[in-house]
C-alpha positions in Angstrom: -11.0 4.0 -2.3 -8.3 5.0 0.2 -5.2 2.8 0.5 -2.9 4.4 3.5 0.5 2.7 3.9 2.3 2.5 6.8 5.8 4.5 7.4 6.6 4.0 10.8 10.1 2.4 11.4 9.8 -1.0 11.2 7.3 -1.1 7.9 10.3 1.4 6.6 13.2 -0.7 7.4 10.8 -4.0 5.6 10.3 -1.5 2.5 7.8 0.6 2.7 9.0 3.4 0.7 9.3 1.1 -2.2 6.1 -0.1 -1.6 4.7 3.6 -2.0 6.4 4.1 -5.4 5.3 1.1 -6.3 2.0 2.3 -5.4 2.4 5.8 -6.8 3.7 4.2 -10.4 1.1 1.7 -10.6 -1.8 3.9 -9.9 -0.6 6.6 -12.3 0.0 3.7 -15.3 -3.8 2.6 -15.1 -4.8 5.8 -14.6 -6.8 5.4 -11.4 -5.9 8.5 -9.5 -9.3 10.3 -9.7 -10.6 6.6 -7.8 -7.6 6.1 -5.4 -6.1 8.3 -2.6 -3.1 7.2 -1.2 -1.8 7.9 1.9 0.5 6.9 4.5 0.7 6.9 8.3 2.7 5.9 11.0 2.3 2.5 13.5 -1.1 0.4 12.8 -0.1 -2.0 15.6 1.2 -5.2 13.2 4.8 -3.8 13.3 5.6 -8.2 12.8 3.3 -8.2 9.6 4.9 -5.1 7.7 4.9 -3.7 5.5 1.3 -2.4 6.9 -1.4 -1.3 4.2 -5.6 -0.8 4.8 -7.3 -0.9 1.9 -10.8 1.1 3.1 -9.9 0.4 6.4 -9.1 -3.9 5.5 -5.5 -4.9 6.7 -2.9 -6.5 4.1 0.6 -7.1 4.7 2.6 -6.3 1.5 6.4 -6.6 0.3 8.5 -4.6 -2.3 7.9 -8.0 -3.9 4.4 -8.5 -4.1 3.1 -5.1 -4.4 2.4 -5.4 -8.3 0.5 -8.7 -7.5 -1.6 -6.6 -4.3 -2.5 -3.9 -6.4 -3.8 -6.2 -9.5 -6.0 -7.9 -6.6 -7.1 -5.4 -4.2 -7.4 -2.6 -5.7 -7.3 -2.4 -9.5 -9.6 -5.3 -9.2 -12.7 -3.3 -7.2 -11.9 0.6 -8.5 
């Protein structure tokens, strides 16, 4: 599974750094690092919906406040 987080300027302002840190921590805590590849990219073209995250090319809007729920539903439940 490939998880890509936008780190462009708009998403950065909306907390992409905190989303990345939280995902790194959750991936490690749940021992799914062998099944999940976390990557960063610049603008995904959905700046108004940021922080933009894709899971195997499927778009999601995530915030630092919703990242744990997102991880449980869209990543952990599917690996």
